[in-house]
Structures are given as C-alpha cells and as structure tokens.
BATI-415029 format. One record per residue (C-alpha): x negated, y, z; chain; residue number from 1. Coordinates in Angstrom, 3 decimals. Layout:
residues N
<pt><xx>X</xx><yy>Y</yy><zz>Z</zz><chain>A</chain><resi>NUM</resi></pt>
...
end
This chain:
residues 108
<pt><xx>-12.132</xx><yy>-8.713</yy><zz>-0.287</zz><chain>A</chain><resi>1</resi></pt>
<pt><xx>-10.111</xx><yy>-5.751</yy><zz>-1.576</zz><chain>A</chain><resi>2</resi></pt>
<pt><xx>-11.197</xx><yy>-6.413</yy><zz>-5.195</zz><chain>A</chain><resi>3</resi></pt>
<pt><xx>-10.183</xx><yy>-10.064</yy><zz>-4.840</zz><chain>A</chain><resi>4</resi></pt>
<pt><xx>-6.778</xx><yy>-9.058</yy><zz>-3.466</zz><chain>A</chain><resi>5</resi></pt>
<pt><xx>-6.317</xx><yy>-6.582</yy><zz>-6.347</zz><chain>A</chain><resi>6</resi></pt>
<pt><xx>-7.229</xx><yy>-9.283</yy><zz>-8.881</zz><chain>A</chain><resi>7</resi></pt>
<pt><xx>-4.755</xx><yy>-11.689</yy><zz>-7.308</zz><chain>A</chain><resi>8</resi></pt>
<pt><xx>-1.997</xx><yy>-9.057</yy><zz>-7.369</zz><chain>A</chain><resi>9</resi></pt>
<pt><xx>-2.703</xx><yy>-8.386</yy><zz>-11.054</zz><chain>A</chain><resi>10</resi></pt>
<pt><xx>-2.641</xx><yy>-12.094</yy><zz>-11.901</zz><chain>A</chain><resi>11</resi></pt>
<pt><xx>0.714</xx><yy>-12.467</yy><zz>-10.161</zz><chain>A</chain><resi>12</resi></pt>
<pt><xx>2.170</xx><yy>-9.420</yy><zz>-11.947</zz><chain>A</chain><resi>13</resi></pt>
<pt><xx>2.661</xx><yy>-7.569</yy><zz>-8.675</zz><chain>A</chain><resi>14</resi></pt>
<pt><xx>2.928</xx><yy>-3.821</yy><zz>-8.358</zz><chain>A</chain><resi>15</resi></pt>
<pt><xx>0.676</xx><yy>-1.670</yy><zz>-6.150</zz><chain>A</chain><resi>16</resi></pt>
<pt><xx>3.047</xx><yy>0.713</yy><zz>-4.429</zz><chain>A</chain><resi>17</resi></pt>
<pt><xx>2.134</xx><yy>3.904</yy><zz>-2.550</zz><chain>A</chain><resi>18</resi></pt>
<pt><xx>4.565</xx><yy>5.921</yy><zz>-0.391</zz><chain>A</chain><resi>19</resi></pt>
<pt><xx>3.700</xx><yy>9.617</yy><zz>-0.672</zz><chain>A</chain><resi>20</resi></pt>
<pt><xx>5.457</xx><yy>12.348</yy><zz>1.300</zz><chain>A</chain><resi>21</resi></pt>
<pt><xx>5.250</xx><yy>15.958</yy><zz>0.134</zz><chain>A</chain><resi>22</resi></pt>
<pt><xx>5.911</xx><yy>18.683</yy><zz>2.715</zz><chain>A</chain><resi>23</resi></pt>
<pt><xx>5.387</xx><yy>22.369</yy><zz>1.987</zz><chain>A</chain><resi>24</resi></pt>
<pt><xx>3.787</xx><yy>21.375</yy><zz>-1.351</zz><chain>A</chain><resi>25</resi></pt>
<pt><xx>1.078</xx><yy>19.301</yy><zz>0.341</zz><chain>A</chain><resi>26</resi></pt>
<pt><xx>0.387</xx><yy>15.655</yy><zz>1.142</zz><chain>A</chain><resi>27</resi></pt>
<pt><xx>-1.378</xx><yy>14.236</yy><zz>4.189</zz><chain>A</chain><resi>28</resi></pt>
<pt><xx>-5.185</xx><yy>14.062</yy><zz>3.867</zz><chain>A</chain><resi>29</resi></pt>
<pt><xx>-5.076</xx><yy>10.243</yy><zz>3.860</zz><chain>A</chain><resi>30</resi></pt>
<pt><xx>-2.837</xx><yy>10.355</yy><zz>0.757</zz><chain>A</chain><resi>31</resi></pt>
<pt><xx>-4.930</xx><yy>12.753</yy><zz>-1.334</zz><chain>A</chain><resi>32</resi></pt>
<pt><xx>-6.696</xx><yy>9.953</yy><zz>-3.223</zz><chain>A</chain><resi>33</resi></pt>
<pt><xx>-4.958</xx><yy>6.848</yy><zz>-4.557</zz><chain>A</chain><resi>34</resi></pt>
<pt><xx>-7.429</xx><yy>4.143</yy><zz>-5.651</zz><chain>A</chain><resi>35</resi></pt>
<pt><xx>-6.488</xx><yy>1.286</yy><zz>-7.971</zz><chain>A</chain><resi>36</resi></pt>
<pt><xx>-8.208</xx><yy>-1.018</yy><zz>-10.453</zz><chain>A</chain><resi>37</resi></pt>
<pt><xx>-7.888</xx><yy>-0.953</yy><zz>-14.207</zz><chain>A</chain><resi>38</resi></pt>
<pt><xx>-4.988</xx><yy>-3.115</yy><zz>-15.385</zz><chain>A</chain><resi>39</resi></pt>
<pt><xx>-2.950</xx><yy>-2.842</yy><zz>-12.187</zz><chain>A</chain><resi>40</resi></pt>
<pt><xx>0.707</xx><yy>-1.873</yy><zz>-12.273</zz><chain>A</chain><resi>41</resi></pt>
<pt><xx>1.173</xx><yy>1.167</yy><zz>-10.033</zz><chain>A</chain><resi>42</resi></pt>
<pt><xx>4.144</xx><yy>2.875</yy><zz>-8.398</zz><chain>A</chain><resi>43</resi></pt>
<pt><xx>3.807</xx><yy>6.239</yy><zz>-6.694</zz><chain>A</chain><resi>44</resi></pt>
<pt><xx>6.952</xx><yy>6.538</yy><zz>-4.535</zz><chain>A</chain><resi>45</resi></pt>
<pt><xx>7.607</xx><yy>10.191</yy><zz>-3.758</zz><chain>A</chain><resi>46</resi></pt>
<pt><xx>9.665</xx><yy>12.020</yy><zz>-1.171</zz><chain>A</chain><resi>47</resi></pt>
<pt><xx>9.704</xx><yy>15.822</yy><zz>-0.893</zz><chain>A</chain><resi>48</resi></pt>
<pt><xx>11.222</xx><yy>18.638</yy><zz>1.120</zz><chain>A</chain><resi>49</resi></pt>
<pt><xx>12.119</xx><yy>20.684</yy><zz>-2.004</zz><chain>A</chain><resi>50</resi></pt>
<pt><xx>12.815</xx><yy>20.027</yy><zz>-5.705</zz><chain>A</chain><resi>51</resi></pt>
<pt><xx>9.547</xx><yy>19.565</yy><zz>-7.627</zz><chain>A</chain><resi>52</resi></pt>
<pt><xx>8.268</xx><yy>18.435</yy><zz>-11.011</zz><chain>A</chain><resi>53</resi></pt>
<pt><xx>5.091</xx><yy>16.358</yy><zz>-10.687</zz><chain>A</chain><resi>54</resi></pt>
<pt><xx>2.711</xx><yy>15.701</yy><zz>-13.581</zz><chain>A</chain><resi>55</resi></pt>
<pt><xx>0.149</xx><yy>12.874</yy><zz>-13.691</zz><chain>A</chain><resi>56</resi></pt>
<pt><xx>-2.532</xx><yy>14.189</yy><zz>-16.029</zz><chain>A</chain><resi>57</resi></pt>
<pt><xx>-4.287</xx><yy>11.793</yy><zz>-18.393</zz><chain>A</chain><resi>58</resi></pt>
<pt><xx>-1.131</xx><yy>9.675</yy><zz>-18.529</zz><chain>A</chain><resi>59</resi></pt>
<pt><xx>1.152</xx><yy>12.673</yy><zz>-19.259</zz><chain>A</chain><resi>60</resi></pt>
<pt><xx>3.912</xx><yy>11.409</yy><zz>-16.978</zz><chain>A</chain><resi>61</resi></pt>
<pt><xx>6.315</xx><yy>13.878</yy><zz>-15.377</zz><chain>A</chain><resi>62</resi></pt>
<pt><xx>8.495</xx><yy>12.950</yy><zz>-12.414</zz><chain>A</chain><resi>63</resi></pt>
<pt><xx>11.263</xx><yy>15.040</yy><zz>-10.886</zz><chain>A</chain><resi>64</resi></pt>
<pt><xx>11.532</xx><yy>14.813</yy><zz>-7.115</zz><chain>A</chain><resi>65</resi></pt>
<pt><xx>14.361</xx><yy>16.191</yy><zz>-4.952</zz><chain>A</chain><resi>66</resi></pt>
<pt><xx>14.961</xx><yy>16.165</yy><zz>-1.207</zz><chain>A</chain><resi>67</resi></pt>
<pt><xx>16.868</xx><yy>13.093</yy><zz>-0.081</zz><chain>A</chain><resi>68</resi></pt>
<pt><xx>16.370</xx><yy>11.382</yy><zz>-3.464</zz><chain>A</chain><resi>69</resi></pt>
<pt><xx>13.155</xx><yy>9.367</yy><zz>-3.618</zz><chain>A</chain><resi>70</resi></pt>
<pt><xx>11.502</xx><yy>9.266</yy><zz>-7.041</zz><chain>A</chain><resi>71</resi></pt>
<pt><xx>8.996</xx><yy>6.883</yy><zz>-8.620</zz><chain>A</chain><resi>72</resi></pt>
<pt><xx>6.118</xx><yy>7.415</yy><zz>-11.033</zz><chain>A</chain><resi>73</resi></pt>
<pt><xx>5.376</xx><yy>3.974</yy><zz>-12.520</zz><chain>A</chain><resi>74</resi></pt>
<pt><xx>2.582</xx><yy>3.084</yy><zz>-14.939</zz><chain>A</chain><resi>75</resi></pt>
<pt><xx>-0.015</xx><yy>0.478</yy><zz>-15.804</zz><chain>A</chain><resi>76</resi></pt>
<pt><xx>-3.553</xx><yy>1.686</yy><zz>-15.072</zz><chain>A</chain><resi>77</resi></pt>
<pt><xx>-4.997</xx><yy>1.371</yy><zz>-18.574</zz><chain>A</chain><resi>78</resi></pt>
<pt><xx>-7.220</xx><yy>4.476</yy><zz>-18.553</zz><chain>A</chain><resi>79</resi></pt>
<pt><xx>-10.089</xx><yy>4.631</yy><zz>-16.071</zz><chain>A</chain><resi>80</resi></pt>
<pt><xx>-11.206</xx><yy>7.801</yy><zz>-14.349</zz><chain>A</chain><resi>81</resi></pt>
<pt><xx>-9.922</xx><yy>10.367</yy><zz>-11.871</zz><chain>A</chain><resi>82</resi></pt>
<pt><xx>-6.579</xx><yy>11.943</yy><zz>-12.736</zz><chain>A</chain><resi>83</resi></pt>
<pt><xx>-4.887</xx><yy>14.801</yy><zz>-10.870</zz><chain>A</chain><resi>84</resi></pt>
<pt><xx>-1.211</xx><yy>14.915</yy><zz>-9.974</zz><chain>A</chain><resi>85</resi></pt>
<pt><xx>-0.048</xx><yy>18.534</yy><zz>-10.029</zz><chain>A</chain><resi>86</resi></pt>
<pt><xx>3.158</xx><yy>20.350</yy><zz>-9.229</zz><chain>A</chain><resi>87</resi></pt>
<pt><xx>4.424</xx><yy>22.008</yy><zz>-12.406</zz><chain>A</chain><resi>88</resi></pt>
<pt><xx>6.713</xx><yy>25.000</yy><zz>-12.488</zz><chain>A</chain><resi>89</resi></pt>
<pt><xx>5.033</xx><yy>26.534</yy><zz>-9.444</zz><chain>A</chain><resi>90</resi></pt>
<pt><xx>6.439</xx><yy>29.786</yy><zz>-8.154</zz><chain>A</chain><resi>91</resi></pt>
<pt><xx>5.201</xx><yy>32.614</yy><zz>-10.365</zz><chain>A</chain><resi>92</resi></pt>
<pt><xx>4.488</xx><yy>31.880</yy><zz>-13.996</zz><chain>A</chain><resi>93</resi></pt>
<pt><xx>0.831</xx><yy>32.938</yy><zz>-13.726</zz><chain>A</chain><resi>94</resi></pt>
<pt><xx>0.039</xx><yy>30.769</yy><zz>-10.701</zz><chain>A</chain><resi>95</resi></pt>
<pt><xx>-2.633</xx><yy>28.154</yy><zz>-11.417</zz><chain>A</chain><resi>96</resi></pt>
<pt><xx>-1.801</xx><yy>24.508</yy><zz>-10.951</zz><chain>A</chain><resi>97</resi></pt>
<pt><xx>-3.435</xx><yy>22.873</yy><zz>-7.943</zz><chain>A</chain><resi>98</resi></pt>
<pt><xx>-4.006</xx><yy>19.143</yy><zz>-7.608</zz><chain>A</chain><resi>99</resi></pt>
<pt><xx>-1.640</xx><yy>17.637</yy><zz>-5.072</zz><chain>A</chain><resi>100</resi></pt>
<pt><xx>-3.665</xx><yy>14.416</yy><zz>-5.108</zz><chain>A</chain><resi>101</resi></pt>
<pt><xx>-5.890</xx><yy>12.367</yy><zz>-7.415</zz><chain>A</chain><resi>102</resi></pt>
<pt><xx>-5.385</xx><yy>8.887</yy><zz>-8.810</zz><chain>A</chain><resi>103</resi></pt>
<pt><xx>-8.697</xx><yy>7.061</yy><zz>-9.226</zz><chain>A</chain><resi>104</resi></pt>
<pt><xx>-8.650</xx><yy>4.100</yy><zz>-11.579</zz><chain>A</chain><resi>105</resi></pt>
<pt><xx>-11.776</xx><yy>1.986</yy><zz>-11.332</zz><chain>A</chain><resi>106</resi></pt>
<pt><xx>-12.938</xx><yy>-0.331</yy><zz>-14.140</zz><chain>A</chain><resi>107</resi></pt>
<pt><xx>-12.756</xx><yy>-4.073</yy><zz>-13.650</zz><chain>A</chain><resi>108</resi></pt>
end
C-alpha cells in the first residue's frame, strides 16, 4: 500500500515532507533513516538547538539551520541509493564527519 500511496503522490506532484529535530547534534532513532522512492519530491524540514550546516551527500546540497528558524532541504529524488546527511564545520578542524541520518532512495 505504501508504494501505491507514493506513486499517487508523485502523480499528483505532491511533496514528501519529513520533520527532523536536531538536539545536541543528534536526531531521534526513528528519524535516522528517511525512505523515499525514485522520482519523488522531498522536503527535509529541519529544526536545531544550535547553528549548523548540513550536507546531503550524493546531491551536494548544503542547508544552514539556526535555532528558532526552521530550514528546508528540498530536492527531487533522481539518484537511487543511500546518502548520508552530515554536519559540516564540526568543532575541531580534524574531527571526522559523522552521519546524522541517511536518505534512502529506492528505485521504482
């Protein structure tokens, strides 16, 4: 049923929207994987407790997020695969980037 709903949303030009809250540079376990289908329009709606720069790898999209100012990462899911969203500009220049969450885009 989920695939049928996704196909209907795509046909109607609707956007799949996900509300994602970042606290202490982490997201809730239930938000660590965002799953969509190829061709869908996607919005990741962010809120955070500190200023951050988020980077969606594979799509090379950066989004600045600040407390009290929701931000949106919007894209059409054209590439399939599993893509990490990382916080860039982490404290300490030598600190490795850690995936905040993954966006999984499944083929139609």
